[in-house]
N, C-alpha and C positions, 0 to 999 in steps of 0.2 A: 504493499500499500504506500509506503514511504517513497519508493522510487517514482511512483506516479505523481506525487506531489513535488518532489525535488526536480524532476526533469523539466517541467514547464518554467519553474523558477530559474533554472540554469540557462535555459534557452533565452529567456527574457534578459538576463544579465549579459549574455554574450551579444544579443542584439543591441542593447543599449550601449555597450562598450564599442561595438563596431560603428554605430552612428557617431559617437563622440570622436572616434578616430578620423572620420572623414570630415569633421568640422562642424557638424550640427550642434554640438554641445560646447563649442569653443568659447572660452571666456574672453577671447581677444576680439577686437572689432573687425567686422567683415566688410563694412561699407563706410569708408572714410572720406571726408572732405578736408582738403588742405587749403588754408588761406595764407600760405607763405611759400614762395618759390624754393627756398632752401629746404624746407620741411618736405616738399614734394620730391625734390631730388634725393633727399636722405631716405625716404621711403623706398624709392627704387633701388638705392644702394643696398638696402637691407633685404631686398627681395620681397617687399610688400607693396610694390606698385600696382599689382593686380587688385588690391583692395580699394584703390582710389576710385570714387565715383564722381567726384567734383573737385575742381581746382580754380585758381584765379586766372585772369587774363595774362598775368605776369609769369605764370608757371609754364615755361617753355623748355625746361631742361629736366630729363633727357628728351629726346625727340618724341618718345611715346606719350609724354605728358601733354603734348599739343593736341592729341586726339581725345582727351578726356573732357567731359562737359564742363563748360565755364560758367561760374556762378557769381561773377563780379570781380572786384579787385581786392586788394589787401584790406582796404578800409570799409568800403561799402559793398554789401552783398545782396543778392536777390533772394529774399526769404522764401517766396513762393517756389522758386526753382529748387532751392535747397530741400524744402519739404517733399517735393515731388520725387527726389532722389532717395528718400528714406534712409538717411545716414544713421549709423549708430554711434558715430564719433565725428566731431569737428575739431580740428587742430588749428588754432588761431595764434596771432601775435598780439602784443599789447596795442597795436595800431587799430585793431578792429573797432568799429563804432560800438560804444558801450550799450546803446539802446538795442541794436541788432543782436548783440550777444545775449542780453537779458531776455529778449523775446524768444530767441532760440531755446534758451534754458527753460522758459515757461512752457514751451511746446514739448518739453520732455527730451530734448536732444542734448546729449552730453557734449560740453564744450570744454576743451583743455587749452589754456593759454600759455604759450611759451614766451617769456620776456626776451627782449633783444639782447643777445649775448654781448658781453663787453670784452671778452678775451678768448684766446684759443682754448684754454681749459674749459670755459663755459660752453663753447661750441661742442667740445667733446662730451662734457657731462650731459648736455641736452640730447645729444645723439644717442647716448647709452640709455637715457630715460625714455626716449622715443622707441628704442629697441625693446625696452621692457614693456611698454604699453602695447606694442603690436606683436609681442611674442618672438622678437628677434634679438634678444639681449646678447646672446653668445656671439652672433655675427657682429653686432655693434662693438662689443669689447675687442674683438679681433681687429676690426678696422681702426679703432682708436689706438690700440697698442702699436700698430704699424705706423700710423700718422705721427704719433709722438716720437717714435724711434727716428723717423725721417727728419722731423723738425730738429731733434737733438743733434743729428748729424750735420745739418746746415749750421746750427749754432756753434758747433765745434770748429767749423771751417772759418768762421768770422771772428772768433773770440780774441785773436791777436792782431786783427786788421784795424787800420784807422777808421774812425766812425765818420759816416757821411751825413750831413744835415739834409733832411728830406722834407718836402711839402707834398701832401697828397690832397689834390683838389677834388671835391665830391660834387659841388654845385656852384652856381654863379647867380648874381643879382638877387640876394647879396652873395658875396664870395663865401663859400662854405668849405672848410677844410677838415681833415680827419683830426679830431682831438686826441689827447693822450689817453683819455678814458674810453677807449674803443679797441676792438680786436684788430683794427687796421694799424693801430700802434704796435701790436705784436708782429704784424707783417714787417714793419720797418725795423723794429728792435731785433727780431730774430735774424734778419738779413744783414745785420751790422750797420744800421743807420740810427739816426737821432730824429725823432719826429718833432718839428718846430711848431706843431699845432698847439692850441690852448690846452691848459690843464684840466678844464672843466668839461662837462658833457656837450656844451654848446660850441659848435665849430665855426660860428660867424667870425670872420676875419676881415682885415683890410689889406689892400695892396701895399699901403705904406708900412704896415707891420711886416709884410713879407720882405720888403726892401730892407727893413731894419734887421730882420733875422738872416737874410741873405743865404737861402738854401743852395746847396751844391747840386741838388736834383729836384726837379718838379715832376710829379706824376699826376696826370689828369685822368679821372674816371669818366667814362662816357655817359653816365646817368644824367639824363635831362639836359645835357649840354653838347654842343657840336665840338668835339675834341680839337679838330684842326683849327676852327675859328678861335677857340680859346687859346690855343698854342700861339697863334699870330699875335694875340693881344699881349701875351707874356713877352714876346720877342721885342716889344717896344721898351722893355725895362732892361736896358743894356748893361746896367751895373750889377745885376744879380749874377752870381757865379754860374748858376744853372744855365743862364742864357749865354753868358760869355763862352762857356765850354760846350754849348750845344747839347745839354743833358736834360732835355724835357721830353717826356714820354707819355704816350696814351695807352691806358690799360682798360680792358673790358670791365665795366662796372659790375657785371654779374660775378666776375672772379673776385673782385675786391669787396663787394658789399653784401654778398649772400653766400658765403662759403659753407661747404660741408667739411668734416675733418679731412676727407680725401682731397677735395679741391683746394683746401687751404694749403696743403703741401705743394701742389703744382703751382699755385700762384706765388707762394713763398720762393720757390725755385726761380720763377720769372723775375721777381723783385731782387733776388740775390744777384742775378746776372746783370740787372740794370745798375745796381750799386757797385758791382765789382766786374766790369766788363773784361778785364784782363785775366780773370781767374776761370 
């Protein structure tokens, strides 16, 4: 008699276990909306890009992200379109419209906000946290370990080299440069340079201050500005070392402004070669 009772229970347990294995009982999100280009890229790096059902108009890396439904930009989103996609998780930045965020939460949609990272370490920590959220923590830790190892290798190359004064321009009208309280400062510092940007979070600067600081290298990010046109403007300031020595460069803003741990290393290598062209 007992075996007739035990067998159905055993079959039920096996059936439930099988369903959980193929994902139906997964505790990890299966339908994700990303409101940040770097988060979108990181999800693909972790092997979770197939869980993305919506992204912003700025999420164009990797190429597969361009095919995903667009739900607005980083700040303003289309609530109706988001609802229609039935997400079980939205990953946003602190730039998202607070009213939209609260409305999404009231609708029962889980929203996780990642603050803007201020250092390479914060980028890595957020990447590992993202991996934990989507069930890819092991992969995240592996990628972070390699990225940190590669960064240390570059730091060792430059530790005995002369320091180069660097200005990184992010925007214009008003002139906006990378402050020291940012991960862009890590790009410069790790590559053997000195960031002449301000010490606070605000990067508003004047060209008179740039003349006073006299950078050896000027790097222009292409975000929101025509790089070549801005380069021509700087060339009018003949007394700046960077202009006298023709050391003014244009770097893709995606590389500088929204890095993953992996792309951080590649951009750092590029900046290393800019600051040390003879090495």
